[in-house]
C-alpha positions in Angstrom: 14.1 53.3 -37.7 12.3 50.8 -35.2 11.1 47.5 -36.5 7.9 46.2 -34.7 6.8 42.6 -34.7 3.1 43.4 -34.7 3.1 42.1 -31.1 3.9 38.6 -32.3 6.1 38.4 -29.3 3.2 39.0 -26.8 0.7 36.7 -28.6 3.4 33.9 -28.5 4.0 34.4 -24.8 0.4 34.2 -24.1 0.0 31.1 -26.2 3.0 29.5 -24.5 1.3 30.6 -21.2 -2.0 28.8 -22.1 -0.2 25.8 -23.2 1.8 25.4 -19.9 -1.7 26.0 -17.9 -3.0 23.3 -20.0 -0.2 20.9 -19.5 -0.2 21.4 -15.8 -4.0 20.9 -15.9 -3.5 17.4 -17.5 -0.6 16.6 -15.4 -2.8 17.1 -11.9 -5.7 15.3 -13.6 -3.3 12.2 -14.3 -2.1 12.4 -10.7 -5.6 12.2 -9.4 -6.8 9.7 -11.7 -3.6 7.7 -11.1 -4.5 7.7 -7.1 -7.9 6.6 -7.6 -6.8 3.8 -9.9 -4.1 2.6 -7.2 -6.6 2.8 -4.4 -9.3 0.8 -6.4 -6.5 -1.8 -7.5 -5.4 -2.1 -3.7 -9.0 -2.7 -2.7 -9.6 -5.3 -5.3 -6.3 -7.1 -4.2 -7.5 -7.0 -0.4 -10.9 -8.6 -1.6 -9.0 -11.3 -3.7 -6.5 -12.1 -1.1 -9.4 -12.5 1.7 -11.5 -14.8 -1.0 -8.0 -16.7 -1.5 -7.7 -17.4 2.3 -11.4 -18.6 2.3 -10.8 -21.1 -0.6 -7.9 -22.2 0.9 -9.8 -23.0 4.1 -12.5 -24.6 2.1 -10.0 -26.9 0.1 -8.4 -28.0 3.3 -11.9 -29.0 4.8 -12.6 -30.8 1.5 -9.6 -32.9 1.7 -10.6 -34.1 5.2 -14.0 -34.9 3.9 -12.8 -36.8 1.1 -10.3 -38.9 3.3 -13.4 -39.8 5.5 -15.5 -40.5 2.3 -12.7 -42.9 1.2 -12.9 -44.7 4.6 -16.7 -45.1 4.3 -16.5 -46.0 0.6 -14.3 -48.7 1.4 -16.5 -50.0 4.3 -19.6 -49.6 1.9 -21.2 -47.1 4.0 -21.7 -44.3 1.3 -22.5 -44.5 -2.3 -19.8 -43.7 -4.9 -22.2 -40.8 -6.4 -21.7 -38.9 -2.9 -18.0 -39.4 -3.3 -17.9 -38.3 -7.1 -20.2 -35.4 -6.3 -17.7 -34.2 -3.6 -14.8 -34.7 -5.8 -16.5 -32.5 -8.5 -16.8 -30.1 -5.8 -13.4 -30.0 -5.1 -12.2 -29.8 -8.7 -14.5 -26.7 -9.1 -13.0 -25.0 -5.7 -9.5 -25.7 -6.9 -10.2 -24.2 -10.5 -11.5 -21.1 -8.5 -8.6 -21.1 -6.4 -6.3 -21.0 -9.4 -8.3 -18.4 -11.1 -8.1 -16.3 -8.1 -4.4 -16.6 -7.8 -4.1 -15.5 -11.5 -6.4 -12.5 -10.9 -4.0 -11.8 -7.7 -1.1 -11.5 -9.8 -2.8 -9.3 -12.7 -3.9 -7.0 -9.8 -0.3 -6.8 -8.7 1.0 -6.1 -12.0 -1.4 -3.5 -12.9 -0.5 -1.6 -9.4 3.1 -1.9 -10.2 2.4 -0.5 -13.7 0.4 2.6 -12.2 2.9 2.9 -9.5 6.0 3.0 -11.6 
């Protein structure tokens, strides 16, 4: 007497094959998206680094300007308003610098997350 399984074995094999193909497609999609994500993060990281260099140079120039203004202010050649306005600009630039450094660290962490 032969026992048949009603072609359940064949159906199970086909279903497993479809699931494996689906899993492989998801895996390929993830790898493609991961590459895109990493490239985007690297591009943003490069742009932030360039902006940091520019802001650092700007802060150095502001320090020179503030020293010059201190000398002229002590001689009475400029008004206090000019000095205070420049000081506010320096503070704003320093705040932007710190924010960019924070963004850079976040981007590095994000890249490390997707690269791990």
